[in-house]
C-alpha positions as semicolon CSV with decimal commas, in nm:
position;residue;x (nm);y (nm);z (nm)
1;M;14,678;12,516;11,928
2;T;14,695;12,351;12,267
3;P;14,431;12,097;12,298
4;L;14,144;12,193;12,522
5;G;13,909;12,010;12,766
6;I;13,504;12,008;12,710
7;R;13,252;11,986;12,979
8;L;12,886;11,912;12,929
9;A;12,646;11,965;13,235
10;G;12,264;11,883;13,167
11;V;12,279;11,965;12,801
12;R;11,954;11,963;12,616
13;V;11,932;12,040;12,264
14;W;11,640;12,125;12,027
15;R;11,628;12,091;11,628
16;E;11,385;12,221;11,366
17;D;11,169;11,933;11,241
18;G;11,224;12,057;10,859
19;V;10,832;12,102;10,784
20;G;10,784;12,415;11,002
21;G;10,665;12,269;11,318
22;D;10,806;12,356;11,648
23;P;11,158;12,291;11,753
24;A;11,172;11,920;11,916
25;E;11,405;11,839;12,187
26;V;11,633;11,566;12,057
27;V;11,925;11,568;12,323
28;H;11,819;11,525;12,689
29;D;12,025;11,602;12,998
30;V;12,358;11,484;12,879
31;T;12,654;11,528;13,115
32;A;13,020;11,439;13,023
33;T;13,370;11,545;13,077
34;I;13,629;11,516;12,802
35;A;14,015;11,573;12,888
36;P;14,222;11,770;12,679
37;G;14,372;11,558;12,372
38;R;14,137;11,276;12,397
39;R;13,947;11,111;12,109
40;V;13,577;11,055;12,183
41;A;13,333;10,877;11,948
42;L;12,950;10,956;11,968
43;V;12,793;10,640;11,873
44;G;12,425;10,539;11,842
45;A;12,135;10,433;11,603
46;N;11,990;10,696;11,355
47;G;11,826;10,966;11,534
48;A;12,013;10,927;11,867
49;G;12,109;11,262;11,885
50;K;12,494;11,244;11,755
51;T;12,468;11,533;11,501
52;S;12,270;11,738;11,742
53;L;12,529;11,715;12,016
54;L;12,806;11,807;11,788
55;L;12,623;12,091;11,630
56;A;12,545;12,235;11,996
57;L;12,947;12,209;12,070
58;V;12,993;12,465;11,786
59;G;12,691;12,684;11,888
60;A;12,487;12,587;11,578
61;A;12,189;12,444;11,750
62;R;11,955;12,572;12,014
63;F;12,081;12,428;12,351
64;A;12,027;12,440;12,751
65;G;12,255;12,357;13,011
66;T;12,636;12,411;13,016
67;I;12,912;12,364;12,737
68;Q;13,239;12,465;12,816
69;V;13,536;12,440;12,625
70;G;13,851;12,521;12,764
71;D;13,802;12,795;13,006
72;L;13,515;12,945;12,817
73;T;13,136;12,845;12,855
74;L;12,971;12,878;12,537
75;D;12,707;13,131;12,515
76;R;12,634;13,432;12,256
77;H;12,907;13,657;12,423
78;S;13,185;13,360;12,391
79;L;13,058;13,228;12,073
80;S;13,303;13,364;11,816
81;Q;13,624;13,292;12,088
82;V;13,478;12,924;12,119
83;R;13,468;12,879;11,743
84;A;13,837;13,033;11,686
85;S;13,936;12,700;11,872
86;L;13,734;12,470;11,678
87;G;13,735;12,285;11,375
88;F;13,426;12,135;11,243
89;V;13,386;11,890;10,948
90;F;13,014;11,851;10,838
91;A;12,867;11,510;10,726
92;E;12,812;11,642;10,377
93;P;13,166;11,785;10,258
94;A;13,003;11,999;9,996
95;D;12,839;12,232;10,255
96;Q;13,189;12,362;10,352
97;L;13,387;12,382;10,030
98;F;13,404;12,694;9,843
99;S;13,742;12,768;9,729
100;A;13,845;12,747;9,350
101;T;14,110;12,495;9,392
102;V;14,179;12,202;9,621
103;R;14,508;12,405;9,734
104;D;14,313;12,719;9,810
105;E;14,070;12,502;10,020
106;A;14,317;12,327;10,222
107;A;14,522;12,680;10,305
108;F;14,195;12,887;10,351
109;A;14,177;12,847;10,755
110;P;14,542;12,918;10,801
111;R;14,544;13,199;10,608
112;Q;14,259;13,356;10,783
113;R;14,468;13,295;11,106
114;G;14,736;13,479;10,956
115;L;15,012;13,188;10,929
116;T;15,285;13,252;10,725
117;D;15,347;12,882;10,646
118;A;14,955;12,820;10,525
119;N;15,047;12,662;10,206
120;E;15,303;12,421;10,383
121;R;15,045;12,327;10,618
122;A;14,802;12,271;10,324
123;E;15,038;12,052;10,158
124;R;15,127;11,844;10,446
125;E;14,751;11,775;10,518
126;L;14,667;11,700;10,167
127;Q;14,947;11,444;10,150
128;R;14,841;11,295;10,483
129;V;14,478;11,235;10,336
130;G;14,603;11,121;10,018
131;L;14,511;11,421;9,794
132;S;14,867;11,492;9,689
133;G;14,865;11,576;9,291
134;L;14,503;11,710;9,302
135;E;14,592;12,062;9,430
136;A;14,482;12,226;9,103
137;R;14,149;12,053;9,089
138;V;13,808;12,218;9,152
139;P;13,688;12,077;9,499
140;Q;13,336;12,024;9,325
141;S;13,494;11,814;9,062
142;L;13,614;11,556;9,314
143;S;13,442;11,244;9,407
144;L;13,239;11,245;9,751
145;G;13,520;11,045;9,921
146;E;13,779;11,270;9,792
147;Q;13,562;11,598;9,907
148;R;13,542;11,416;10,257
149;R;13,907;11,398;10,275
150;L;13,973;11,738;10,162
151;A;13,739;11,900;10,400
152;I;13,932;11,713;10,673
153;A;14,246;11,830;10,550
154;A;14,119;12,190;10,531
155;V;14,018;12,170;10,902
156;L;14,345;11,999;11,002
157;S;14,571;12,267;10,833
158;A;14,456;12,507;11,092
159;D;14,581;12,318;11,373
160;P;14,247;12,347;11,593
161;A;14,232;12,295;11,969
162;V;13,906;12,084;11,919
163;L;13,826;11,896;11,640
164;L;13,461;11,806;11,543
165;L;13,366;11,565;11,271
166;D;13,036;11,414;11,165
167;E;13,053;11,080;11,004
168;P;13,455;11,127;10,905
169;T;13,469;10,766;10,721
170;A;13,137;10,763;10,542
171;S;13,177;10,693;10,167
172;L;13,540;10,607;10,193
173;D;13,727;10,310;10,036
174;S;13,943;10,110;10,275
175;R;14,256;10,304;10,183
176;S;14,088;10,641;10,205
177;R;13,955;10,558;10,530
178;R;14,282;10,449;10,660
179;A;14,435;10,784;10,538
180;V;14,154;10,988;10,720
181;L;14,194;10,759;11,072
182;D;14,588;10,843;11,028
183;A;14,527;11,205;11,014
184;I;14,297;11,196;11,294
185;R;14,536;11,018;11,501
186;A;14,809;11,242;11,408
187;S;14,636;11,547;11,540
188;P;14,697;11,628;11,902
189;A;14,331;11,802;11,924
190;T;14,061;11,696;12,150
191;T;13,841;11,510;11,904
192;V;13,483;11,429;11,927
193;F;13,315;11,257;11,619
194;A;13,003;11,115;11,564
195;T;13,000;10,785;11,361
196;H;12,823;10,457;11,291
197;D;13,159;10,305;11,215
198;L;13,228;10,138;11,541
199;E;13,561;9,981;11,419
200;A;13,681;10,346;11,365
201;A;13,646;10,421;11,728
202;L;13,832;10,100;11,836
203;E;14,107;10,174;11,588
204;L;14,150;10,522;11,709
205;E;14,118;10,401;12,074
206;A;13,859;10,660;12,146
207;D;13,649;10,689;12,450
208;V;13,280;10,632;12,353
209;L;12,957;10,820;12,458
210;V;12,675;10,574;12,383
211;L;12,341;10,776;12,282
212;G;11,995;10,635;12,256
213;D;11,684;10,851;12,179
214;G;11,881;11,163;12,277
215;R;12,001;11,024;12,630
216;L;12,365;10,914;12,744
217;L;12,348;10,538;12,777
218;G;12,726;10,500;12,859
219;H;13,055;10,678;12,869
220;G;13,385;10,522;12,896
221;P;13,683;10,314;12,713
222;G;13,560;10,196;12,380
223;R;13,672;9,849;12,408
224;K;13,481;9,829;12,734
225;Q;13,159;10,020;12,626
226;L;13,144;9,847;12,262
227;A;13,192;9,505;12,435
228;D;12,876;9,567;12,686
229;A;12,587;9,354;12,516
230;A;12,304;9,518;12,735
231;L;12,430;9,866;12,639
232;L;12,464;9,808;12,266
233;D;12,121;9,650;12,278
234;A;11,972;9,953;12,428
235;A;12,124;10,169;12,208
236;G;12,038;9,942;11,905
237;L;12,389;9,876;11,794
238;D;12,555;9,551;11,684
239;R;12,890;9,451;11,854
240;P;13,191;9,531;11,640
241;R;13,318;9,243;11,433
242;T;13,713;9,291;11,567
243;L;13,575;9,232;11,922
244;D;13,420;8,929;11,812
245;A;13,752;8,826;11,655
246;G;13,927;8,900;11,972
247;R;13,700;8,690;12,158
248;S;13,798;8,384;11,992
249;T;14,153;8,447;12,086
250;A;14,080;8,514;12,474
251;P;14,258;8,339;12,719
252;G;14,141;7,976;12,738
253;A;14,020;7,966;12,384
254;Q;14,112;7,624;12,233
255;G;14,401;7,619;11,991
256;E;14,448;7,998;12,031
257;S;14,721;8,197;12,188
258;S;14,654;8,479;12,419
259;P;14,614;8,834;12,280
260;K;14,893;9,077;12,334
């Protein structure tokens, strides 16, 4: 699918507290524009509103304000059309794995779209995330990291216009993490991902939306936002180590050459 832009205007999001109380407003007045094909990381401390904002984008959390995906404004009338253009990967992959085999899981979405090359798409994405050879396995028999990679492959096989991911690199070893980031990088989709992995945002050359207590604190190029000490302090985040490494090789640093 052709990548679609996203526009948020005055978005507020409510979530249930899980113990029967009234829904609480957890995202407050977020306004941002994401150009088609851009990658954007939602970053912030626990409870900042990252997952809640993702769920609002797919119409799975109560919200007020405007969410526009492409030319469609998200509401109960457009929900099915908007969702048809989205691919969503949950933080808990077991929540979305239901097929009998890994191959069937990866081929399910393109089959639902009536694509005749569903099996080829599934094989391509399974190989991309490093799951080739496991096609006949039952998804529930995989490790958590393997299930996460399968969930990502299953979404990418349908070639979504917008890709939404909640903590895509969690529970992954270094090689699996690299495979997942390579798969995300290879997708032309507009990509929005919630993450505590600030290094992933830098490696994907993503823009960053910095959230703190449900409010948008900053939005812009990842390297600029994640080098802003005052912004990171307000969001309860630490500076990524790779930026510290880069600082030691900055122009004028003794005994080091300038970075490219």
